[in-house]
C-alpha positions in Angstrom: 50.1 -69.6 -96.1 50.4 -65.7 -95.8 53.4 -64.7 -95.4 55.6 -67.8 -95.3 56.8 -67.8 -98.6 58.4 -64.7 -98.2 60.0 -66.0 -95.0 61.4 -69.3 -96.8 62.4 -67.2 -99.4 64.8 -64.8 -96.6 65.0 -67.9 -95.3 66.9 -69.1 -98.9 69.0 -65.6 -99.2 70.6 -65.9 -95.9 71.0 -70.1 -95.9 72.2 -69.7 -99.9 75.0 -66.6 -99.0 76.0 -68.8 -95.3 77.1 -71.9 -97.6 78.6 -70.2 -100.2 80.6 -68.9 -97.7 81.3 -71.8 -95.9 81.6 -74.1 -98.8 84.6 -71.8 -100.4 86.3 -71.4 -97.0 86.3 -75.3 -96.0 86.6 -76.8 -99.1 89.9 -75.0 -100.0 93.2 -76.0 -98.6 95.7 -73.8 -98.2 98.5 -74.9 -100.6 101.4 -74.6 -99.4 100.9 -72.4 -96.1 100.5 -69.4 -98.6 97.5 -67.6 -96.2 97.4 -65.0 -99.6 96.6 -68.2 -102.0 94.1 -69.5 -99.5 92.0 -66.5 -99.5 92.3 -65.6 -103.1 91.1 -69.1 -103.8 88.2 -68.9 -101.5 87.1 -65.4 -102.6 88.0 -66.3 -106.7 85.4 -69.8 -105.7 82.7 -68.4 -103.5 80.6 -66.9 -106.5 81.2 -69.9 -107.9 79.3 -72.0 -105.3 76.9 -68.6 -105.2 76.4 -68.7 -108.4 75.1 -72.7 -109.1 73.7 -73.6 -105.4 71.7 -70.5 -105.0 69.1 -71.2 -107.6 68.2 -74.5 -106.5 68.4 -73.9 -102.7 65.9 -70.9 -104.1 63.7 -73.7 -105.9 64.1 -76.2 -104.4 64.7 -75.5 -100.8 62.0 -72.9 -100.5 59.2 -75.8 -102.6 60.5 -78.6 -100.5 60.5 -76.8 -97.0 56.8 -75.5 -97.5 55.9 -79.2 -98.6 58.1 -80.5 -94.9 55.9 -77.8 -92.8 52.9 -78.5 -94.2 53.5 -82.1 -93.8 54.9 -81.8 -90.5 51.5 -79.5 -89.8 49.2 -82.2 -90.9 50.4 -85.5 -89.1 50.8 -84.0 -85.6 47.6 -82.1 -85.2 47.4 -84.0 -82.3 50.5 -82.6 -80.8 52.1 -79.2 -81.8 55.6 -80.1 -80.3 56.4 -82.3 -82.9 55.5 -80.5 -86.0 59.1 -79.5 -85.8 60.5 -82.8 -85.3 58.5 -84.0 -88.3 59.5 -81.0 -90.6 63.2 -81.6 -89.7 63.6 -84.8 -90.5 61.6 -83.7 -93.9 63.5 -81.5 -94.2 66.7 -84.1 -94.0 65.1 -86.7 -96.3 64.7 -84.0 -98.8 68.1 -82.8 -98.1 69.5 -85.8 -98.9 69.4 -85.8 -102.6 73.3 -84.9 -103.4 74.0 -86.5 -100.0 76.5 -84.6 -97.7 76.3 -81.0 -99.9 73.2 -81.1 -99.6 72.2 -82.3 -96.1 73.9 -79.4 -94.9 72.3 -76.9 -96.8 68.9 -78.4 -96.1 69.9 -78.6 -92.0 71.1 -74.4 -92.3 67.9 -73.7 -94.1 65.8 -75.4 -91.9 67.6 -73.9 -88.6 67.5 -70.5 -90.8 63.8 -70.3 -90.7 63.4 -71.6 -87.6 65.2 -69.0 -86.4 63.1 -66.4 -88.6 60.0 -68.2 -87.7 60.3 -67.7 -84.3 61.4 -63.6 -84.7 58.5 -62.9 -86.8 56.1 -65.3 -88.1 55.2 -63.4 -91.5 57.2 -61.6 -93.6 56.3 -59.2 -96.7 57.3 -59.3 -100.1 59.2 -56.4 -99.7 61.3 -57.5 -97.3 61.5 -61.0 -99.1 63.2 -59.1 -102.0 65.5 -57.3 -100.5 67.2 -60.1 -98.9 67.3 -60.7 -102.5 70.3 -58.7 -101.9 72.4 -60.0 -99.7 73.3 -62.9 -102.3 74.2 -60.4 -105.1 75.8 -58.3 -102.7 78.0 -60.9 -101.6 78.6 -62.0 -105.2 78.9 -58.4 -106.1 81.9 -57.9 -103.2 83.9 -61.1 -104.3 83.8 -60.4 -108.0 84.6 -56.7 -107.0 88.1 -58.1 -105.2 88.6 -60.0 -108.0 88.1 -58.2 -110.9 90.1 -55.4 -109.1 92.8 -57.9 -108.8 93.2 -56.8 -104.4 95.2 -59.5 -103.7 
């Protein structure tokens, strides 16, 4: 259990930030072929997507991911190779709460967590706190561009 919660927080910071950026770029139309309007609309929407989705990803995503991993370990005690499959299925089931939107985030969270786990199994609280600077930084940069009227 040591270091797992901090890894989940890092995974939430990364996947929540990536989700907001992807969601901002994908769910905006080009609008009469004007790329500047598209870019302004996208950069304006990213902080709002992040503001509403990140707390949910942090609380719901981290808790359900820990449950999924623990249940995966318990169910697959006999065969360690099936643990990731059981965990992936549970991530998908928990991710179906808001249909396709949350399913995408759940898959992104699962992949991010597995990459972090393969890279380094345990992370410190300091690393988890530093990772929270990622979504805050993206939010500040996007809002700074909007407030400064760069476009």
